[in-house]
C-alpha angles and dihedrals in degrees: 000000000000120000122203120185116211110206113197138155097252093154100034119148086234114084091205092055091049090051092049090051090058091048091052093046092051091050092049091051090047091055090048092049093047100041109014123106100198094271097100126073117197114210114193116207128186118232096179086224094280136108090238091052091049090052092051093045090050092050090051091048093053090049087053090055100253114182093194136011120223113201153335105191102217130061099237090047091049090053091051092048092049094050091050096045097042098082089055095048091238111149120228119213104192132187099222127116090210102119090196089069094060126099140045093067098326117112124188115222098188144094107270112189092235094073092047090051092047092053097047092043092052091048092048090050089056088056090055103269113146100150115065132180133199123217112172150100129304116241135080096302093048093047091050091053094044093049092046091048092050093046095046095043088055092048091054094048097263136098144222101251099177138022124185122176136183142190117211137014140318097317092056091043091051093053092049092049090050092051091051092050090055088071085073139274134223113227126214128201124228096262093049090046091054090050093048091050091054094050123088097193104079114182130178117273116237091213100055116101088220121017100196134021126197119219108194098193135105140199120002093351092056091050089051094050104042099062091052092072096058087043086062092045097260097141117209088209087066104026115049114228113220130194145187130231088288086078092064092100127107090229089072092072090063092067112084094201090063096054110120092021121138133222137163122244144155127286101286096205092058092046091049091055090052094047092050091051093047094049091048091052102041105018089233138089116261118242118253094262099036087100090067091071090044090054093044090058091047088053091049092050091049093052091045092051090049093063102295088278112161096166124133090255092054097045091048094054104164092216089064130202138277116233144153091296096041130251122004142158138173126248121219090261092060096254123129127245118200138192102232133183126224115238130196122206117239132168089252095050142277118331123200108233097169115027125226113260118253094212141019092242092097120102113260097028 
């Protein structure tokens, strides 16, 4: 019998965290129902959303004989769980995007922005982009995106030639967009614009001071930010607008400035199957990260069926795993690697222009 403890903030002071805990629990139970064979016992434990609570929950899970710990949700809690589980060689598969929590037996099953940026940067470079720009917020998320963009541009032979940040709303965004435009813009006349709109083979312009710009926002804030670039004569027909996973929202297609933009995201066919199963079981849509718990249970079942081996070597299987968000595997530092698709924004929805890989055999993965 295999025992997997599921550590989640069921009694957190934050209502959103409590709701997310239920989503994750539902998804974990769905995976067990669909793929389990009676040999796995799922043991939910409440962390309260705190490091101390995560430590106590981990101790209780180990007393209950847990072979693997799934969760917690937050980075500080994941660190506490990892420190507690480490002496017992019990792996922790957490759902945080906090890269600092990874390593020494803690694996992050999440969507860190760095892997999304790496994928879209590599794809853009194949389409001729060598000069990238960043326009986005300050803060930890923005810094992660900016650093990943700079690092990956350099790895593909390009560079980050401009970086403009802001703190606040539309006024701060407008000032940052204006500063970026001062680097220089390439104009296009009406006839050329019509021709560019009709073509489906965008390539980077040699004459543009920056050929692509990443906009790491989502929702209302993205729809506030994107039109400011054309307002300052940065034409999306010339400069390719790039995004992160925050773009994976149907509201994005309503913003004309984002049409033709690219972002990296999970295999949509796999995600659709998960969503349909979740809705059928719970009569509600899953949260964006509910699939993490589903995939964590699939990973546990795979390891259990392969001899109940939860060693570092087994968890870090280089062939990876297929889950609700497509292909994934763990690096030796505990960070996740994913097989992502490239999507292009169109008025009718998102189109896959570079499919997600089905294996990690391909060069560059």
